[in-house]
Legacy VTK file of the C-alpha trace (Angstrom):
# vtk DataFile Version 3.0
C-alpha trace
ASCII
DATASET POLYDATA
POINTS 70 float
44.930 3.057 65.851
48.053 3.977 67.788
45.887 5.805 70.338
44.047 2.549 71.136
47.292 0.614 71.458
48.798 3.315 73.686
45.659 3.347 75.877
45.705 -0.437 76.175
49.388 -0.465 77.138
48.757 2.262 79.718
45.928 0.243 81.311
48.130 -2.856 81.425
50.913 -0.875 83.130
48.492 0.514 85.728
47.012 -2.933 86.433
50.501 -4.453 86.746
51.559 -1.681 89.144
48.504 -2.329 91.339
49.226 -6.071 91.327
52.845 -5.515 92.339
51.665 -3.205 95.120
49.318 -5.865 96.466
52.070 -8.495 96.322
54.567 -6.358 98.246
51.922 -5.257 100.750
51.267 -8.970 101.541
47.601 -8.403 102.310
44.651 -10.145 100.757
42.102 -8.167 98.827
38.913 -7.222 100.650
35.586 -6.437 99.125
33.744 -3.247 99.907
30.364 -4.872 100.529
31.360 -6.785 103.665
30.302 -10.229 102.465
28.158 -12.419 104.706
29.025 -10.327 107.752
27.005 -7.458 106.299
23.810 -9.533 106.439
24.414 -10.881 109.956
25.876 -14.318 109.145
28.842 -14.907 111.455
30.300 -17.992 109.792
29.875 -19.861 106.532
29.466 -23.319 108.057
27.291 -24.504 110.917
29.895 -26.853 112.406
30.122 -26.868 116.207
33.685 -28.211 116.067
35.409 -27.242 112.783
38.198 -29.344 111.321
41.886 -28.460 111.756
42.114 -26.924 108.287
39.153 -24.664 109.054
40.638 -23.690 112.438
43.907 -22.641 110.752
41.971 -20.589 108.202
39.932 -18.934 110.958
43.144 -18.075 112.855
44.586 -16.488 109.688
41.371 -14.509 109.201
41.560 -13.270 112.788
45.170 -12.126 112.276
44.140 -10.424 109.045
41.313 -8.592 110.821
43.705 -7.396 113.515
46.123 -6.061 110.882
43.447 -4.652 108.585
43.916 -1.067 107.450
40.713 0.911 107.801
LINES 1 71
70 0 1 2 3 4 5 6 7 8 9 10 11 12 13 14 15 16 17 18 19 20 21 22 23 24 25 26 27 28 29 30 31 32 33 34 35 36 37 38 39 40 41 42 43 44 45 46 47 48 49 50 51 52 53 54 55 56 57 58 59 60 61 62 63 64 65 66 67 68 69
């Protein structure tokens, strides 16, 4: 039984260390599949003139893409 508890605690420590690393790195998580961009969809909405909130989000995404580690 102690082996299971020790394994569980070890997994929790590893997960916490990864979370702390992501927090200090200040980057959002990215998926490996590429999302909608992988299937050729450029944007999620079809708005010609997006709202201010959407424009701010798009600007943040552009900054993120420029700073993305490949």
